SERO-4910 file (N, C-alpha, C, O; in steps of 0.05 Angstrom, whole numbers):
BEGIN
 pado doro    nc1    nc2    nc3   cac1   cac2   cac3    cc1    cc2    cc3    oc1    oc2    oc3
  Glu    A  -1630   -375   -781  -1619   -362   -799  -1588   -368   -798  -1574   -370   -778
  Leu    A  -1581   -369   -828  -1551   -368   -835  -1541   -342   -827  -1556   -325   -817
  Leu    A  -1518   -337   -830  -1500   -308   -834  -1487   -306   -848  -1468   -322   -846
  Pro    A  -1485   -288   -873  -1463   -292   -894  -1439   -283   -877  -1436   -267   -858
  Ile    A  -1425   -300   -891  -1394   -293   -886  -1374   -277   -910  -1368   -285   -932
  Asp    A  -1367   -252   -897  -1354   -241   -919  -1320   -237   -914  -1307   -219   -903
  Leu    A  -1313   -259   -927  -1283   -266   -931  -1265   -240   -929  -1253   -231   -909
  Glu    A  -1266   -228   -956  -1254   -210   -964  -1254   -181   -939  -1234   -168   -933
  Met    A  -1274   -179   -931  -1277   -159   -908  -1257   -166   -875  -1248   -152   -857
  Gly    A  -1259   -194   -882  -1238   -207   -851  -1207   -201   -859  -1189   -196   -844
  Asp    A  -1207   -201   -888  -1182   -206   -896  -1173   -168   -897  -1151   -159   -893
  Arg    A  -1192   -155   -903  -1182   -122   -902  -1182   -118   -872  -1166   -103   -862
  Arg    A  -1199   -131   -858  -1200   -116   -833  -1166   -124   -810  -1156   -109   -793
  Tyr    A  -1158   -146   -816  -1134   -161   -804  -1107   -149   -826  -1083   -155   -822
  Arg    A  -1113   -138   -841  -1092   -129   -853  -1079   -104   -840  -1055   -101   -842
  Tyr    A  -1092    -90   -828  -1090    -68   -811  -1081    -71   -782  -1075    -52   -768
  Glu    A  -1081    -99   -772  -1078   -105   -740  -1044   -103   -736  -1027   -113   -750
  Pro    A  -1042    -89   -717  -1009    -87   -718   -991   -115   -713  -1000   -128   -695
  Val    A   -971   -124   -725   -954   -142   -727   -936   -142   -704   -921   -123   -703
  Asp    A   -934   -162   -680   -912   -166   -670   -886   -183   -680   -890   -207   -679
  Arg    A   -869   -177   -686   -853   -187   -696   -828   -200   -673   -809   -211   -684
  Ala    A   -828   -200   -648   -819   -210   -630   -820   -238   -629   -838   -251   -638
  Thr    A   -800   -245   -618   -793   -277   -623   -805   -289   -598   -807   -274   -579
  Pro    A   -814   -314   -596   -813   -328   -576   -799   -326   -549   -810   -322   -527
  Glu    A   -777   -329   -555   -760   -324   -535   -754   -292   -524   -741   -287   -504
  Glu    A   -765   -276   -538   -764   -240   -536   -789   -234   -520   -789   -218   -501
  Ile    A   -810   -248   -527   -832   -248   -506   -831   -267   -483   -851   -267   -469
  Tyr    A   -817   -281   -478   -807   -300   -455   -792   -281   -441   -800   -277   -418
  Glu    A   -773   -269   -448   -755   -249   -429   -762   -223   -424   -747   -211   -409
  Lys    A   -785   -211   -435   -800   -189   -432   -818   -194   -412   -822   -177   -395
  Lys    A   -829   -215   -410   -846   -230   -393   -833   -231   -367   -842   -221   -346
  Trp    A   -809   -246   -370   -791   -249   -347   -780   -221   -336   -772   -219   -313
  Ala    A   -780   -203   -352   -766   -178   -341   -788   -156   -329   -782   -137   -314
  Leu    A   -812   -163   -339   -836   -149   -322   -840   -159   -299   -843   -144   -280
  Thr    A   -840   -197   -295   -843   -199   -265   -831   -192   -243   -839   -189   -221
  Leu    A   -805   -191   -254   -784   -181   -237   -791   -150   -225   -792   -145   -201
  Val    A   -796   -130   -248   -809   -110   -241   -829   -113   -222   -825    -99   -202
  Gly    A   -848   -126   -221   -867   -130   -210   -868   -138   -178   -884   -129   -161
  His    A   -843   -160   -173   -838   -162   -150   -818   -142   -140   -815   -142   -116
  Ala    A   -808   -131   -148   -792   -103   -141   -807    -79   -126   -804    -72   -102
  Val    A   -822    -68   -143   -846    -51   -145   -863    -57   -118   -866    -39   -101
  Ala    A   -871    -81   -115   -883    -95    -94   -869    -91    -66   -882    -82    -47
  Arg    A   -841    -99    -63   -824   -103    -45   -820    -73    -33   -819    -68     -9
  Leu    A   -819    -55    -54   -807    -32    -51   -839    -17    -34   -838     -5    -12
  Lys    A   -854    -20    -44   -870    -14    -27   -881    -18     -9   -896     -2      2
  Ser    A   -875    -44      1   -875    -53     22   -862    -47     41   -869    -52     64
  Glu    A   -833    -32     33   -811    -21     52   -819      0     59   -814      6     83
  Tyr    A   -837     22     40   -842     49     43   -870     43     68   -869     52     91
  Ala    A   -887     29     59   -911     21     78   -891     15    103   -890     35    118
  Ala    A   -879      0    110   -874    -11    139   -858     13    155   -859     15    180
  Arg    A   -842     35    136   -832     62    145   -859     85    150   -854    107    162
  Gly    A   -881     79    143   -908    101    147   -908    112    119   -923    131    114
  Gln    A   -891    103    100   -886    123     69   -900    110     50   -893    110     26
  Gly    A   -923     97     60   -935     81     35   -955    107     13   -963    102    -10
  Ala    A   -959    127     26   -976    151     13   -956    165     -8   -961    170    -31
  Gln    A   -929    170      8   -905    179    -12   -897    162    -34   -883    171    -52
  Phe    A   -906    132    -34   -889    119    -49   -913    119    -69   -908    122    -93
  Asp    A   -934    116    -62   -954    119    -84   -952    140   -106   -954    135   -130
  Leu    A   -946    171    -93   -941    193   -107   -910    190   -118   -904    209   -131
  Leu    A   -896    177   -117   -871    180   -127   -869    156   -150   -859    158   -173
  Asn    A   -878    140   -142   -875    109   -156   -889    116   -192   -891     97   -207
  Ala    A   -894    135   -198   -913    139   -222   -886    159   -236   -889    171   -258
  Tyr    A   -864    160   -222   -837    180   -240   -816    150   -236   -793    153   -244
  Leu    A   -822    130   -229   -794    106   -232   -784    111   -256   -761    119   -260
  His    A   -805    103   -278   -789    106   -302   -793    124   -321   -789    117   -344
  Arg    A   -800    149   -316   -813    168   -328   -785    197   -321   -769    199   -302
  Glu    A   -786    211   -339   -767    238   -331   -795    257   -319   -819    257   -325
  Val    A   -780    273   -298   -803    287   -275   -800    313   -287   -776    319   -286
  Ser    A   -817    336   -301   -822    359   -305   -821    381   -283   -839    382   -266
  Glu    A   -800    400   -282   -814    423   -263   -838    422   -246   -843    418   -222
  Ala    A   -851    429   -269   -879    429   -252   -891    405   -236   -908    405   -218
  Ser    A   -876    382   -250   -888    358   -230   -874    360   -201   -886    354   -180
  His    A   -849    370   -203   -826    371   -180   -844    391   -167   -846    383   -144
  Arg    A   -860    416   -171   -875    434   -160   -899    421   -144   -905    427   -121
  Leu    A   -910    406   -156   -943    391   -154   -927    369   -129   -933    368   -106
  Leu    A   -910    357   -139   -907    326   -115   -898    348    -90   -908    345    -68
  Ala    A   -880    366    -94   -868    375    -64   -893    391    -49   -894    394    -24
  Gln    A   -918    403    -70   -941    418    -55   -952    390    -34   -956    391    -10
  Arg    A   -953    368    -52   -974    347    -44   -961    338    -25   -975    329     -6
  Leu    A   -931    335    -21   -920    320      6   -910    344     26   -897    341     46
  Gly    A   -919    366     15   -911    387     45   -877    388     44   -864    388     65
  Thr    A   -865    388     18   -833    394     20   -828    411      0   -847    424     -9
  Thr    A   -800    415    -12   -790    420    -24   -790    410    -64   -796    386    -68
  Pro    A   -787    421    -79   -773    407   -106   -751    394   -100   -747    370   -103
  Gly    A   -734    414    -88   -704    391    -83   -712    376    -80   -711    358    -97
  Thr    A   -723    371    -58   -730    347    -33   -742    331    -58   -729    311    -63
  Val    A   -764    335    -74   -773    316    -83   -749    301   -100   -746    276   -100
  Ala    A   -732    318   -113   -719    301   -137   -694    288   -122   -676    274   -131
  Val    A   -699    295    -96   -677    270    -81   -700    245    -78   -701    226    -94
  Met    A   -716    249    -57   -739    227    -59   -739    210    -78   -738    186    -72
  Ile    A   -740    218   -108   -747    204   -132   -715    194   -138   -714    170   -143
  Ser    A   -690    207   -137   -665    197   -142   -662    175   -125   -651    155   -133
  Arg    A   -674    179    -94   -668    146    -78   -684    131    -84   -677    107    -82
  Leu    A   -715    137    -93   -726    114   -101   -717     99   -127   -724     76   -130
  Arg    A   -704    109   -142   -695    102   -171   -668     80   -163   -664     58   -174
  Ser    A   -655     88   -147   -629     77   -136   -641     50   -119   -634     27   -125
  Arg    A   -653     54   -103   -667     30    -90   -683     11   -104   -687    -11    -94
  Tyr    A   -695     18   -130   -703      6   -146   -687    -13   -159   -692    -37   -159
  Gln    A   -667     -2   -170   -644    -17   -181   -634    -38   -157   -635    -62   -163
  Glu    A   -624    -33   -135   -617    -52   -124   -641    -73   -116   -632    -95   -110
  Arg    A   -666    -72   -114   -683    -87   -115   -689   -108   -135   -698   -131   -131
  Ile    A   -682    -95   -159   -693   -113   -181   -658   -130   -190   -655   -147   -207
  Arg    A   -638   -118   -172   -613   -140   -171   -622   -153   -147   -625   -177   -152
  Met    A   -627   -149   -126   -636   -176   -109   -655   -192   -116   -659   -212   -101
  Glu    A   -671   -187   -139   -691   -206   -145   -684   -225   -163   -694   -247   -164
  Ile    A   -663   -215   -178   -641   -231   -203   -630   -246   -187   -627   -270   -193
  Gly    A   -620   -234   -161   -594   -248   -147   -608   -279   -133   -595   -299   -131
  Glu    A   -636   -278   -124   -645   -296   -111   -657   -321   -136   -668   -343   -130
  Thr    A   -651   -309   -165   -657   -337   -180   -628   -350   -193   -628   -366   -212
  Leu    A   -602   -340   -181   -583   -351   -183   -567   -370   -167   -574   -369   -143
  Glu    A   -549   -386   -171   -533   -396   -147   -513   -378   -146   -508   -370   -123
  Asp    A   -499   -368   -166   -471   -349   -166   -473   -329   -168   -473   -321   -191
  Pro    A   -475   -310   -144   -481   -286   -145   -461   -264   -162   -468   -240   -164
  Ser    A   -436   -273   -172   -423   -267   -187   -430   -254   -221   -417   -242   -237
  Glu    A   -463   -268   -221   -477   -272   -247   -493   -251   -250   -499   -245   -273
  Ile    A   -504   -234   -227   -515   -219   -225   -516   -200   -246   -533   -199   -264
  Glu    A   -494   -181   -240   -491   -154   -264   -494   -168   -286   -516   -159   -293
  Ala    A   -487   -187   -306   -495   -194   -324   -525   -202   -334   -533   -198   -357
  Glu    A   -541   -215   -311   -571   -218   -318   -580   -194   -316   -602   -191   -326
  Tyr    A   -569   -171   -303   -586   -144   -303   -577   -131   -325   -589   -110   -326
  Glu    A   -566   -134   -337   -549   -129   -367   -573   -140   -386   -583   -125   -403
  His    A   -581   -168   -384   -596   -182   -394   -623   -168   -396   -635   -163   -417
  Phe    A   -634   -160   -366   -659   -151   -358   -656   -128   -371   -675   -127   -388
  Leu    A   -645   -111   -372   -651    -82   -390   -647    -86   -412   -665    -73   -423
  Lys    A   -632    -97   -432   -633   -113   -452   -668   -115   -459   -680   -100   -475
  Ala    A   -681   -140   -438   -712   -147   -439   -726   -123   -441   -741   -118   -460
  Met    A   -721   -105   -421   -734    -86   -420   -743    -64   -443   -764    -53   -444
  Gly    A   -720    -62   -464   -724    -48   -487   -730    -57   -494   -747    -42   -502
  Ser    A   -737    -86   -508   -754    -97   -529   -781    -90   -530   -796    -99   -547
***
C-alpha cells in the first residue's frame, strides 16, 4: 500500500524548526572549547578523588558555571557538614582550579607557552557563542 506524501505539511513543519546560524568554523570552535571543558573537568574530578574528596567535587561541580544562591550555599553546607562561608570558598577554589586546568589543557596543544593567554581568550569567546 502506498502512503500519501503531504509536501505542504512538511514545509509547514520545518518552517518552525530552530535555525542554527553558526558557521562551520564557529561550530568547530565551540566543539573544541567543549572538549577542553570535558578534559579539564575530568582531571579536576580525578584530583578531588585522589584527595578523597570525590563526593565533594560531585556536589560542587554543579555550580562550576552558574551562580550559587544563598539557599544553595546553606543546602551544600548541610550536605558537606560545614558552613555556607566555607562552601563559598570551596566553590571559589574549584572555579580557580578549573581556570588553571583549562589553561593547562590549552598549553598541551601549543608549542609556545606565551600563546596560552591568547588561546584562553579565544576559548572564552568560543564558549560564549
